[in-house]
Residue, then its C-alpha position, 0 to 999 in steps of 0.5 A: m689778945l693772946i700772943l705767942l712769941a717764937s724765937a731761939n733768940e732770948t734777947l729778941v723775945n725779951r724785946w718783943q715782950g716789952l713792946v707788946e705786953q701791955g694789954n695782952l697775954i704773952q707766952e714764949c717758945r724757943t723751939l720749932g717743935e714747941l711752936k707747933r705744939l703750942a700754935s696747934s692748940g688754937e689758943f693763940e690769936l697771933v704768933l710773932l715768929h722769928r724767921d730763923l726758926v722756920d723755913l718755908a716748909a715749916c711755915a706751911e706746916l704750921r699754917a696747916a696746924a694752926p689755921t686760926a693763928r695769925l703768923f707775923l714773920l719777923s726777919d733780921r734781914p727782910e727781903p721783898e722776895e722772901g716776904l712774898s714767898f712766905l705770904k704765899v704760904g699763909i703769913v699775914g705780916y712781915a717786917n724787920s725783927y727790930i721793928a720800931r715800937d709804934n709800927l709793931l703796935e700799928a701792925l698788931r692793930v691791923m692784923a687783929s682786925g683781919g688785915v695784912w701788915l707788910g713792909q713798904q718794899v714788899i708792897q712795892q714788889l707786889i705792885l710791880e708784879a701786879a703791873q707786869n701781870s696786867a701788861g697787855r691785858e685789856r683794861n677798862t679803867d675809864r669808868l673806874l677812875a671817872p670820880l678822879t680829876p685828871t691829875e688824880r688819875r695820872v697819880a693813880e696810874l703811876v702808882a699802879a705802874g709801881r712808881t714811888n711817891l718821889e718818882i711820881a713827884a719828879d715826873m709830874g713836877i710837883v713835891e712829894r707832899t702834893v702827891k700824898a695829898h692826891l693819894t688821900s683824895i683818891y682813897g676817898k673817891l675809890p674803893a681802895g684804902n691804901r697804895l696796894s689796893l689802888a694799884l690792884l684795882v687799876n691793874q685789874g681794871 
């Protein structure tokens, strides 16, 4: 994969390069102008983009100039609201600038296959927004959740309400490991492979 590392912070770029260079072709840039020029060439499949280099408007311009490049925004101080704002202008990944190696490689794998990589806090915020948007709306979840046991259905509904695994465990009087086991079973029975897709499925009915 051809990856562009974009940051004015040389130390950070060197760290990223050390983590992703195996099996990938790497190029670096330090300024927004250079980033726009290189990304618009259409050569790069993925851009690791430092948050300090762009604001929302610049990110939207970059997305328009390089529609085929996947933008992975990395922030020194990631915030769910910031991640959601940038998600709306076209990034496909959002994480801490100092993301662990294993997580970064997994993120690259997910994004290379067309997926989106978000931190847990951003996912939780998306779930809460989906729950709020569906409040008061008529939902027909009986048929949708029919394959689930009553316990699994309760877990799915609590996930859709924005509850964490620890909160679900406390609410249901079980341990967190059991919640995770229920979720694995739920993912096998419904067209939902992760927490966010399950929440959206239940909230949209």
